N, C-alpha and C positions, 0 to 999 in steps of 0.2 A: 251537360247536366251534373249536379252534385252526385257523388259517388254513392251516397246512401240510397239513391233511386234505383241503382241496379239491384240492391237487395229487395226493394219493393217488386221490381219486375220479376225477379226470380220467384218470390213468394207467391205472385199472382198468376204465374205462368201455369198452364194447365188447369185454370180455373175459369169461372164465366167471366172474369174481369180481364183476362188476357186480351190485349189489343182494344179494350174498352175504357181506357183511362187517359186523361189529357191533363197536362199542367195548364193553369189559367190564372189570370189576374196580374198582379204587380210584378211577380217574379218573371213571367213571360215578357211583358212590357218592358221591363228594364233590361233583360237579356237582348231583347231586339234593338234597344236604344244603346247597347253597349255601356250601360250604367252598372255600377257595383249592385249585385243582386241582394235582396233581403235575406234573412236567415230562415223565414218561414216560406212554405210552398202550398199553394192551393191546387187540389187535384179534383176535377169533375169526372164522374163515372156514369157510365150507362148501366146501372145496376145499384144494389143497395150498399150505400157507403158504410152502414153499421156492420154489415157482413164482411165487407172488404176490410175493415179495420180488425175484426176478429181474427181473420185469416193472418193478418200481419202479427197479431199477438201470438197466436198458435204457432207460427213459423219461427218465433223467437227474434223476429226482426224489430218489434217495438221494444224500446228500451224501458218502458213502463207501461202499465195497463192503459188502453186507450179510454179517452174521455167521450162518452157517446151522448149525442143530443137527438133522441128519437123523434121529438116533435119536429125538428126541422130536417131530419135525415142527414145529419152531419156528424162527424167524429174528428177528433184531435189525437193525432198519434205522433210520438217522438221516436225518430229513427236516426241514430248517430247524433249528429249536431244539427239536424233538421227538425223542425216542427212542421207536420204535414196536417192540413185541414182537408179532410175528404168530405165531398158532398155529392149526393146523387143528383144528376141533372134534373131540374125541376122548374115548375112555373109557380108564381106566387100571386096571392091576392091579399089586399090589406083592408082593414077598417079604418075609418077617418081618425079614430083616436088612439092609434097604436101604430108603431113602426115594426112590430113583429108579425111577420107574414103567415098566412096559411099556405101550406106547400103540398104540391102532389108531383109525382114523377112526370118527366116531360122529355122532349128531344133536346139535343144540343143547341139547336137554334132558339128554342123557347128558353133554355136557360141562359144563352147570350142576352136575349131581350130583356131579361129581368135584371141585369147587371147595371152598375152606375154608369160607366162610360165605355164607348166602343173600343178604346185602346186596352181596356181591362177585360174585354171578352175574348181576345185572341187566344187560341188553343195551341199547345205544343204536344204532339203525340208522345206518350211515354215510351212507346216501342220503336216508332219509326223517326221520331225527332222532326216531323213535318209540322210546319205552321198551317193552322186552319183559321180562316176568317169566317165564321158563321154569318156574320151580318153583312160582309161585303164592304164594310166602312173602316174597320179597325186599321188595317195596314195604310190605307190612304191617310186616315187622320194621324197615324203615327208619323208618317213622312212630313205631313204638313204642320204638325205640332199643334193640333187642334183637340180640345176636349169637347165631345159630343155625346149626348145620351142616346142610347139604343132606341128609346121610344120618344114620343113628345116629351120635352123636358119638364113640362108641368106635371104629367103623370108620374115621371120618375121621381121628381123632387116631393110631390105629395105623398107618394107611397112611402118614401124614407127621406124625411127631411134632412137627415144628417148628410146626405149626399151633396147638399148646398155647401156645407163647410168643407167637405171633401173637395169640391170643385175648386175652391179657393186654394186649399193646400196643394192639390196636385198641380194647379197652374204654377205655383212658385217652386214647388219641389222639383218639378221637371225643368225649371229654367225660364219661366216667362212664357208659357204656352198662350194660345188664343182660345177664347170661348167660341164655339160655333154660333152662327147667327140665332138670335132669339134666347140664347141660354141665359145671358145676364138679365135680360128682361124677366125671364121666368123665375129666376132666383128672387129677384125684387118682389114679384108678385106673390110668391110663396113663402117669403121670409118668416111670416106669422106662424107658419107650420112648426117651426122650431120649438113651440110650446109643448109638443108632445114628445121631445128628446129630453132625455134625462140629463141633469147638470153633469154627471159623471162623464156621459158620452161627449157632451159638448166640451168640458174641460180637457179631455184627452185630445180632441182634435186641436184645441187652442195650443196646448203643450207641444204638439207635433209641428204647429206653424211657428212657434217661438224658436224651435230648434233648426229653423231654416236660415240660410244667409240672407234671404230676402223677406224675413219676417215683418219688416216695416211695410213692405209693398202689400203683403198678405193683410196686414191690419187695414191699410187703406181700403182694400177691396171689401173687407168685411163691412167697413163703415158705409161706403158707397152703395153697396147692394142692400143695405138695411138689416144686415145680419146682427151686426154688433149691438144695436139698440135692443135686439131681442134677449140677448143674454148678459149684456154689459152696458145698461143705459148710462151708467156713471161715466164711463169712457166715451160713449157717443156724444154725451152732453159737453164734452170738451172742444168739439168742432165750433169754430167761430169765436171761442174766447180768446180776445186779443190780449196780449201780455205787456205792452209797454216798450220803453226805450230800448231794453237789452235784448229784446227778441225780434226776429223777422218772421216768425211763424206763429200761427195760433196754437193753443195748448195742445190740440190733437196732433198736429203735424210736428210739433216740438217733441212730443212723446214718442212718436214714431222714430224721430231722428236719434232720440236717446236710446231706444231699442236697438236700432242699427249699430249705434256706437259700442254698446256693451258686447254685442255679438251674441252667437246662439249656443255657446258652450256651457252655460250655467243657468239653470232654470230659475233659481231663487233670484239671481241678478237680473234675469230678463223680466221676471214678474215685477221686481222692485221698480225697473226702469218703466215698465208699463203703467204702474200704478203710482208713481212718484208725485205726480201733480193731481192726483184724483180730487183733491180738495179745492182746486182753483175755481171751478164754476161757482161753487157756494161762498167763496170768500172774497170774490173780485169786487173791489171798490175803486172809486175815483177820488183822490184826495183833494184838499183845497187847491193845490197847485196845479191840478188836472192830471196828476200822474196816476197810473194803473198800480193798484197794491193788492197783494193777496195775504193779508195779515194772518197768521196761524195756519196757512193752508197745509202745512206739513202734519199739523196735529189732526186737523179734521181729515186729511187724507188718509192718515194712518188708521183712523176709525173706520173710514169707508172701505179701505182696502181689506181690513180684518173681516168686515161684514160681507163683502163680496166674495172673498176667498173661502169663507165658511160656507156661503150659499153654493159655491161651486165645488164643495167637498174636497178641497185641498187638505192635507195633513196638518194636524196642530203644529208640528215643528215648522213646517213651511209658513204657515200663517203667521207665527210668532216672528220668524226671521224676516219676513218681507215687511210686516207692520213696523218693526224696528228700524229697518232700512229707510222706509218712507218717512218715519217720524223725525230721523236725523239727517235727511239729505241736505238740509239747509244749515247745518251745524258750522260750516266753515265759512258762511257768508261774511264778507269784509274782512277776514283774516288773511294776513300774509305769513304768519307763523303761529305756533302754539307755545304758550308758556308751559313749563314742566307740569304745573298743576292742571291746567287744561288737557294736556296730553294724558296724565294719569286718570282724569274723569272719562276721557274718550275710551281709553283702553278698558277701564272698568265697566262702562255702559255698553260698549259694543262687543266685547269678547271676540269670539271667533268669526263675527260678522264684520270686523273692522276692515279687512282687505276689501270686501264686497262694497262697503260704504265708500271708500276711497275710490274704487272703480266707477260706482254710480256717480259720485260727485264729479269725477273727471269727464264722464260721458256727458252728464248734464251741462257742464261748463263748455264743452266742445260743441254744443248744439245751440249756442247762443249766437246773436247777430255777429257777423264777421267784424273783427276789429275791436269788440268790447270785452273780450274774454280777459278777465284780470286775475284769474286763479292760478297760482303756480304751487302745485302740491309737493314740490321738491323739498322745500324747508319743513313743511308739515310732516312729511314722510319720515324725514331724517329725525325729527323731534320724537315721533312715535317710536322709531327703531331704537333711540336712545333710552326711551322710557321703558320699553320692553326689556331691554338688557338689564337696566337697573333695578326695575320693579315689575316683575311679571305680573299678570292680572291676578293670579291667585294670592298674591301678597297685599293686594289693595284692599284689605279688609281690617276690621279692628284687631289690634294685636292681642286683645283680651276677649274671652268668651263670656257669656252671660254668668256663669257660675263664678268665675273669678271676680267679676265686677261686684256680684252680690256679696261675696265674701269680703271684699275690700270696703264696701260701703254699708254693710249691714242691712241692706235692702233685701226683701224677699223678691220672688219672681214677680214681674209686673211691667207695665209700660215705662217706668223710669229707668229700668235696666236697658230696655231697648233704646231709649233716648241717649243714654250715656254711651252705648256701644255704638250708635250712629255718629255721635260727636267724635269718637276716637276714629271712626272711619274717615270722617271729614278732615280730620287733622292729618291723617296719612296722605289724603288726596291733595291738601293744600301744602304739604311739606312741613307742617309743624312737628310731625313725628315721623321717624324713619320707618318704612315698612318692616313689620315684625319686631319692632323695638318694645319688648314686653316691659323692660325695666323702666323706660321713660314713661310708658302708659300707666304703669302702676303708680308711679310718683305723681303724675298728673291727677288721677283719680283720688289719691289720698289727699293731695293739697287742695283739690277743688271741692271735694265732698267728705271733709273731715268729720269723724263721728265723736259724739259725746255719750258716754256710758251706753255705747251700742246703738245710739239713735243718730240717723243721719241728719245733717243740717237742712234746714228748710229751703235752701238754695235751689234744690231740684224743682221744687214746686213753684218756685218764683220765676221759672223760666230760664235759668241759667243754661240748661241744656235745651237745644232747639227741639220742638216736638215734631 
């Protein structure tokens, strides 16, 4: 057991909680499986968890004041590097429209029966270190690698529908376990109950799945069990969308392949992989030659991705970055290398998301039909690296600011100043001006927009500067 628990035992000795506390849940399960344990530990007590938390605080064991949840009889306590969740052994009852239970104190058996899966109901004595299996099923299911609910699965999932998502996550987090007979069928029957789960809770479970090596397999389970359609119908709609000559998979299976290719270490990149082809169902057409096309699917997909990420309560920064990646993931189509001008525009447009875009494009290309992959990013990466050395992103702007342009042209503030500044930026990107070359920029402005008696020539209004 983690050493901080010895401090907890000492604080609870000679109190009503001595010998009345057990570790429970994922920490115990993972310890018995020989897996690395998580940093948080759940403890179930035969007694008032709030009082137990106060004792830890009074004894100086808690590193900060405990967080108490009196309605549910739970408390959160930080001890050393461990976060402990203390809970009074309890029974629960639920209303149909909420996953927040009504609770009352109960026995260890009743507490085990209200948990999500038998392998998460195993107990480890805080004092004697003995494993207790209140349900008589947990150890057997641990050995057979089976996920089973303590009660009838329909009751377990109806009470707290989030457990259906957790079932999929645990299946692949633990290495591809099996569902007990009837469990998958029960999830499919109760998938509609996800409507009472908040977007934030659903989002957090999806994030945990995307952090798995087998995230693609978890996504397939979400689809097949009818869960994905409940919180991401745009993704579910990709099933059966055939993609034409370059693909051997439909849009959904291709997406799962790309998710697997990018790996689990970068949430922004994983979300971009998940959503990169979101626009395909809405843009699919068959052209006059009978070929499948998805014109503008990256633009449509970026809009759909933004809307879905907002609905799932992702951060504004995450939404912007993922939408940017989705919108630009077709940017290298048909290219074998980049011109210096194109490289500068790419650096300017993508900024610190450029490495992610390259990784996404690579993963996407590697998910095409075997033998048709035609994208070599080597020369493209080399051109980008050279561009970054010569013209870092922060230099890819107009060499002159609005005030100086106004002084040179005699114009006051207004849209014309912005159009001139934009043209200067375009000239830097195209290579007509060196980045930061203020002297050449001033010469161009003076020669192009010469003034007479303080009045700028009418060429600005005649469209010489693009709007």
